[in-house]
N, C-alpha and C positions, 0 to 999 in steps of 0.2 A: 624792729628787725625780726624778733621771733615770729610775729604774725606773718611776716613775709616768707619765712623759711618753710612753714608747713605746706602752703600751697605749692611752693617750688618743689619740695620733696615729693608731694603727691603727683605733681605733673611729671616729674622724672620717672616715677614708678609707673605711671600710666603709659608713658611713652615706651618704657621697656617691656611692660607686660602686654600691651596691646599687640604689637607686631608679633611677639613670640607666640601669643595664643593663636593668632590667625595662621601663622606658619605651621604651628604644631597640630592644627586641627586635622589636616590630612597628612598622614605619615606613610601610608601605603596605598597603592592603587594598581589597577590592571585594566588595560584596554582589551576588551573581550571580543569586540566585533566591529567590522567596518562594512557597512551595507550601502547599496545604491546601484548606480549604473554598472560598475565593474569593480572588482576587488579580488585579491589584494593587488593585482597588477592593473593599473589604470592609465588612461591616456586622456588628457584634457583637450577637448575639441575647441581650439582657439577660433575656429570659424563661427562658433556660437558664443553667446554671452556667458559670463561666469555663473550667472544665476540660472542658466538653462538646466533642465532636468537631467540632461546627459552628463552634466558636470557636477551634480550634487551628490554628496555622500553623507552618511550619518555615522558618527563615531560614538560608541557606547562602552561602558565599563563599570567597574565597582571601585569603591574606596572604603577606608575606615572612618570617613567623615559622616556628617549628617546635615540636616537642614541648616542653612546659614553659611555653610562652607562653599568654597568655589575651587575649581581646578583650572589650570591652563593646559590646553592640549597642544603639544608641540611634537613636530617630527624632526628627528635629529639624524645627521649623517656625518661622514668624515671625522670620525672619532669625537663626535659631539661638538665639533667646531662650527657646523652649519645647522642652525635651528630655525625651522619655519613654523610659524604659529598658525595653527588651524583655528583655535578659539582662545581669545585672551582670558576669558572668564566664563566658565560654565558652572551653573549652580549644581550642588550635590543634593540629592533627594534624601528623605528621612531614612531610607534603608541603605544609604551610602552609594546608590547608583547614580550615574550621570549619563547624559546623552546630548550631543550637539550635532546640528546639521549645517553644512556649509559647502563652499566650492572646493573641489580638489585642487583648484588653481592655487589655493593658499599654501599648499605643501609641495609644490612642484620641486622636483629634485633632478637636476640635469644629468641624464644618462645613469642615474644611480637609484638606490633604494634609500628608505629612511625608516626609523623606528618611532612609531606613534606612542607617546606617553602622556599620562595625565599627571602633572606636577603641581605643587602648591602655587598659588598666585602670589603676586607681590614681590617677586625676585627673579633671579636668573635660574639656570639649570642647577639642580642639587648636585653637590660634589659626589655623592654616592647615589647611583641610579638603580641599584639592585632592588630596593623596595618598590620601585615603580615599573611594573612589568609592561613590556612594550609589545606591540603588534607590528610586524614588518610589512611595509607596503612599498609600492613603486608608483610614482606619478610622472609620466612623461607628458608629451604634448604633441599635437599634430595640427597643421593648418595649411591653407593654400596660399600661394603667391599669385596675385592677380595684377596684370599690367594696368597702369593707372591712366593712360591718356592715349590720344591718337586713334588710328584705325583698329588697334588691338586692345582698346580700353575694356577692362573687365574680363579679358581672356586669361584663363588659368594656364600658367606656363611652368610652374614649379610647386614643390611642397616641402615641408619640413616635418619629419616624423621621428620620434624617439622610441626606443624599446630597451628594456633592461631585464636581464634574468638575474639569478641569484649570484652569478659570478662575473658578469660582464655586461656592459651596456653600449649602445651605438646610436648614432643619429644619421639620418638619410635625407638627401635631396634626390631629384629626378636624375635621369641619365645626363641631361645637359647641364645640371647643377654640379654637385660634387659626388654624386653616387653614394658610396659609403663614406660619409664625411668625417666621422669620428668613431673611435672604438677604444674602450679602456677596460681593464680588469677591475673587479671589486675585491676588496678584502672582506670576506664574509663576516669577520668578527667586528672590525672597526668601521666598515663601510668606507674606507679610504679608496681613492681611485688611483690607478697606475697612470703613468704617462701614456699618451696615445701612440700606438704603433702605426695604425692606419689613419690617414688624415684626409684623403680624397682618392677614392679607388673605384675602378670600373666606371669611370666617367668619360663622356665624349664631349669635349669642350668646343666652344665657338672659336672662330678665327684660325690663325696659323699656329701650328705646334711644330716644335723642332724635335724630332725623334731620331737619335743616332746621327745627328748632323744634317738630317734631311728635313726641309720645311715642307709642310703638307697640311691639308685639312685633317681634322681629327676623324671625320667620317666621310667615306665616299661610297656612293651607289652608282654602279655602272661607270666608274671612273670620274664622276662629277662630285663636287662637294655636297654634303648632305647635312641638314640641321634638324635638331629636335626643337620642340616648342621653346625651351629656355635658351638654347644656343641661337635660335633665330632672332629672338628679341634682343639678345646680347649683340648680335651682328648688326641689326638695323631695326630699332624699335618702331620706326615710322613706316616700314614696308607692310604692305597688305599680304594676306595669305598665311599668317602665322596660325598653325593649327592649335586648337585647344588641347591641353594635356588632360587625360583622364586618369584618376587614381583612386584606390581604396586602401584602407588599412584595417587590420583586426588584431587585437591583443587577446591571447588566451588568458582569462582572468586568473586561472589556477596556476599555470606554468610560466606565464610571461612570454611564451613563444609568440613571435610577431610575424605577420604575413602582410606584405605590401604588393599590390598590383599596380601596374603603370602601363598606359598605352600611348606611344609617341608615333604620330604619323610623320615620317621624314619628308622634308621639303628641300628644294635646291634653289640656287640663284645663278644667274648667267655669269656673273663675274666673281672671280676669286683671285686674291683676297679682296674683301670689301673694305676699301679705304676711304670712300667718299659717300657713305650713306646711301641716300635714295638715288643718287646719280649712278651708283654702281649696282644697286639692288633695289629697284622700286617695288618689286613684288616677289614673293616666294611662290614656287609652283611645286605640285606633288611629285615625288619620285616614283610612286607606285609601290613603296615599301613601308611597312610599319614594324616597329619594335614593340613587342609585348614583354615587358619585364616583370618577373616575379622575384621578390626578395623574401627569404625565410630565415629568421633568426631563431636559433634553438640551442640545445645543449647548455642550458643555464646562461644563454647569451654569448657563449664562447665560439659559436659556429654560425657563419652567415653565408648563405648560398644565394647568389644572384644569377638568375637565368634569363637570358635574352632570346626570345623566339622571334626570328626575323622572317616576316611573311610578305609574300607578294599580294598586293590588293588590286592590281589591274589586269590580272590574268596573263602576265608576261613573266618570263624568267629574268633574273637580275643577278648581278654580282655585288658583293660588299667588300669593303676594305676599311677596317676599324682599327684605330690606334687608341686603346683604352689606357687612360692615365692611371698610374699606380704610385702613390706617395708612401714612402717609408721613413724618410728623415735623413738629414745631411750626414749623420754619423752611422748610418745603417750598414749592416752587413748582409750580403746576398749570397744565396746558395741556389743556383739554377740547376735544372736537370742535368745530370752527368757530372756535376761538380762535387768534390769531396768535403768541402768545408766552406765557412763564411769568408767573404772577402769584400772589400769596398769596390766601388766603381766610380768612374769619372765621367764628366760630360762627354756626350757623343759616343760612349761605348756601345757596342752592339754584341749581344750574345745570341747565337743561332739557336733556334728551337729544335727539339727532337721530334720528328714526325710521329704521330700516334694518336690514339683516341683521347689521351689525357696526359698531363704533365704536372709535377709537383715542384714548386719553388718554396724555399724557406728564407726567413728574414729574422734579424735581431735588431733591436732599436739602436744599440750602441755596440759596434763591432769590437771595441776594445775591452768590454766588460763581460763577465759571466752572466748567464740568464738569471733573472730574478723577477720579483713582482714589479720592481721599478725599472727593469730592463727586459721587457717582455719579448717572447718569441712569437713568430707568426709563420703560417704556411698558406700558400695559395695553390689550389688545385684548379687547373683550367681544362675544360673539355670543349672542343678538341685542344690538343697542344698548340701553343702559340707558334706562329711562323718565326718570330724573333722577339727579343727583348731589347728595346732601343732607348738609351738613356738621354734625358734632357738636362740632367744635373746629377751630382752624387746622391741627391735625396729622392729622386723620382725617375721612373722609366715608363715607357709605353709597351704594353704587350700587343703585338700586331696580329690581328686575326683576319684572314681572307677566306672567301668561299663563295658558293653559288646558292641562290635562292630559287627553288623550282617554281614554275608557273602556278602549280596547283598545290604547293606544300610550303614548307618552312625549313629554315636552317636554325640550329641552336648553338649558342655560345654560352658557356657557364663559367663563372668565377666563384670559388668557394674559399672563404677566409676563416682561418682558425687562429685563436689567440690564447696563449698560455704563458705561465711563469716558469715552466720547466719542461725538459725534453720528453719525459714520460707522458705527461698530459698531452703535449702537442702530438706525439706519435699516436695516441689513442684517438684524438680528434681527427687526425689525418686518415686513420684507418676507417673511422666511422664515415667520414666524408666520401671517400672513394667507394665504400660499400653502398652507400645510399644513392650516390649520384653518378657513379661510373659503372656501366654495365661490363660484365666479363667479355672476353673474346673467345671464339671457338672456330676451329677449322675441321673439315672433313676431307680425308685423303680420297682420291679418286677410286671408287670401288671397282674391282674387277668382277666380271660375270662369274656366277657360281653354278655348279651343277648338282647341288643338293638343296634341300629345303631349309637350309640355314646359311647365314652369311655373317662373317666376322668383319667388322668395320673398325677403322682406326682414325685418329686425328690428334689434334692438340687443343688445349684450353688453358686459359690463364685469367687471373683477376688481379687488379691493383690492390684490392682488399683480400677477402677470403673466398676462394672457390669452394663451394660446398657440394656440387654434384654436376654430372653430365649424364643425360639420358639420350638413348637412340630409339626412336619410336616407342618411347615409354619404358625401355629396358635400361636399367642402371648400368653405367659403364664403370670399369676399373680405371683408376688414374694413378700414374706413378709420380715420383717426386719431381720430375721434369715437366709435368703437365701433359704427358702422352696418355691418351685414353684408348680403350678398346672395348667393344661390346659385340656379342653374338645375338642376332635377331632372327626370328623365323621369316621365311619368304615363301611366296607362291609363284607359280609359273608365270613368266613374263617379267615386265618391268615393275619394280617395287619402289614406291616413294620412300625416301629416308629423311627424317627430321631429327636433327641433333640440337639439344637445348642445354646450354651451360647456365648455371644459377649460382649467384653469390649469396653471402650470408644475410643480405638485406632483401633477398627475393628478386633482385634484378636479373633479367635473363637476356641471353643472346642466342639467336637461332641460326642454324646453317642447314641448308637442304641439299639433297642430291638424289640419286637413283641407283639401284642395284638390280641386275637382271638375273633371274633364275632360268637358265636354259636347260631343259630336260634333255639328257643325252639320247641319241637315236639308238634303240636296242638293235642287236645283231639280227640279221635275217634268219628265219627258221624254215626247215623244209615244209613244203606244202602238205597239208593234211587233207586226205580225200574226204569228200562229203560222206556223212553217216547215212547208210541206206535207210529208207523209210520202212518202219516195221510193217509186217504183213497185216492186211485188214482182217477183220473177223469173218468176212464173207469172201473167200478166195474166188468164188464163182463170178464175182463182180469186180473185175480189175478197175483200178483208178483211171480216170480219163487222163490222157497226156496233157501236160501243161504247154500252152502255146509259147513259142519262143519270145513273143513280145510281152508276155505277162510277167509280173514279178514272182519271185520264188514264194512258196508257201511260207506263211509266218506262224509263229507260235502265239496263240491267244492267251493273254494273261488275265485271269479274272480279277476284277475289283468289285467292291461292294459298297452299298450305301449304308451299311450297318454302322452303329456308333462305335466309339473307340474300344469299348469292352469286347466287341465281337472279334473272334480269332479266326474268321473264315479265310484270312490271307496267309495263315501260317505256312502252308505248303504250296502256295500258289506258283512259286518259281522253282520247284525242285527238278523239273525236267531239264536234262542236259542235252546239248547238241541239237537243239531246235534252231530253226532259222528265223531270223528277223530280217524283213525285207529292206532293201535299199534301192532307191530310185536311181535312174541313170544320172540324175543331178547330184548323186552321192548324199542324199538326205536319208539318213537311217530312220526307219519307222518301227514303232512298237505297236502291236495290236492289243488293245485293251477292251475287254468285254465287261459291261456293267451289269451286275446282278442285284436284286433287291428292288426297293421302291425309291423313286426320286432320282437324284443325280449323284454320280461318282465324281470326285474331284481330288486332285493331289499332285504329287511331284514324282518324276521318274529320273533316276541318276544311273548312268552307265559308267563303270570304272574298269580299269585293267591293272593288274599287279605286275610290275616289272622289277627286275633286279638291276639296280644301278650301283656300280662299284661295290658289289657284294651286299648291298642293302636292299631289302624288299620294300618297294615304294608303290603305293596305290595312286594311280594317275586318273584324273577325271577325263572321260572321253566326250560326254555330252549330257545335257539335261533337257527336261521338258516339263511343262505343267499340263494337266489334262482336265477335261470336264466331259463326261460321257453320260448320256441319259440312260436310265434303267432299261435293260433289254436290248441295248445297242452295242455294237462292236465298232471301234474307231481305230484307224491307223494314226497314231500320234507321232508327228515328226520330232526328232531330237535335234536340239541346237548343239552342233558339235563344237568342241573347243578346237584351238589351233592344233593341239597334239592329236585330238581325235581325227581331224581331217587328214593329218599326216599318216596315222596308223591305217585308216581305211583306204586311203589312196595307195599306200605302199603294199597292202595285203589284200586287195580286192579279189584276187584270183583264188584265195583260199579262205578257209573259215577262221575267223578271229574269235577266240573264246574270251568273253568278258562277263562281268557281273552286272546284272540289272537289279536295282532295288526300287520298288514302288511303295510310296508312302500314301496311305489313304486314311483320313480321319485320325491321324496320329499313330496308326499302326503301320510298321514297316516290314515288308517281306522281301526276300531276295533269292537269287539263284543264278546259276551260270547258263548263259545262252550263247549260241553261235551266230555270228553276223556274216552274211555273205552278200556281196554286191550283185545287183541285178545285171544280167548281160544285156 
């Protein structure tokens, strides 16, 4: 017996010491990096093999172990009750480091994140996890649905895509699938998931839907039933003409923000409802309308914006009538625009929409309980506001959107979903949503004509979020607490274009245009002024020859020069007063310019008149001209008269009109007062 006892004792000791030594070899670790196609937010491409490079990642870190030790790499979520094994046994190097490469598919976490840890092999998760430092990652998935047989074999009709931020996650199908299929909050500490508030939203289903007691197609184009790729195969998978769905997805590896694009060419069928397959609908035909959907999930996963751009593809105008499915839950509470609190609804209820650019509805998962992580709140912003909200049961409704699609443009319908555990967070998300996706509104009151060179304009502006500014032709307006704005802008004679721009805190703008006219008042008539007699000549014995009646009056010759800018030869060129500037019978005022120097004289002539308008001295432009005169030549340069210039000369042609002429030559400007008299 004694000989038998020693081996038994040794065997027991070996059994006790062996596992203890193996478990004790690694007592601390840290996952320090995850590298590969994407990280830390990843999406497994299920259309490719698990071994594809797009799905491979490398997990590395450090331990207090050494050669001969191994670690198990595990990703844990939901308070460590869900543990996905990335690598069952990874050897530790002599310096305590480790590295393992494999498929991200091994640690897929539905709509959630997980904590990657390296723990000792040979057992379950340690009861104390603090010594095993984790790196948080998210692994979703995406793939296509392809039809399997018949005339549509291999045609892509739907997709599945997941995205998760640090606080919420969601899964998506195409428009004809379930749209926003699932959405839940995350507990950032335990990675537990809340119950789903949204379960199938912004979807256009196949077949007949009952909205507010009315049976109808989910989508209609020009009054006829319309189908997406997925709803078409759900209606009759044997019919030809099912259009292939096109889609893309991108996950920002740093933030987890998800972007999905989808293009659905809508088709129609002659019979509705389709109850007898190919007999009712042997082939689908194009409607001439395509929906281009863009989904953006951001704000740590708590905000999802779904934008449908409805476009004509055949060059014709169309109408659309969509009943978007919105699932909340059978115990849900609803608060539609204009309502003061949450209330349940029953089958066939209809809530009228409030016309406007946007509307906000709010929901709670269980109307009989207070908001919490397990009883989340939601908000839906629709742009434009829905026509009505029509219930199919207490747990879901349809928001009905109707409108026109221009022949050369598009109509846009947008649904924005927010998810939160408390009112404060939900209000912040709503505010961000309307700022980012809902432009402000602005109006311009009809401007009255003004008689000065300044106009004060007024109007109103508002924003569902935060209105930050209103500008009028670039001039900042003042805004009172009721949204009334006012701004004073400079104007010139005649009609002045007015552009009013309202801007919200996200930089979205709304523009309104108009016009204001500056009508220069007619000055009072003044007594005629006799012509100034011509000064005597230096040679009285030689009287001046009489001017023939058909010839224009003598003109004052203004010297200009080809000298450079620094030359001051024009300083006193126009000091002579009461000289005459000729005007032809066609009322074209001409200025005589004589070029001195060498080369060519070129520049600009401006003629102005100072008037007193309502006690204010205002200089009014009568006419302008450009000139080019060869050296040694004198040229009569015709002025292009303004409207006011024509009025003044037409009104005062019988007397001398004193005005100022300024001639600019090579950057040097000279001026003086001259008299203008119309030719008889």
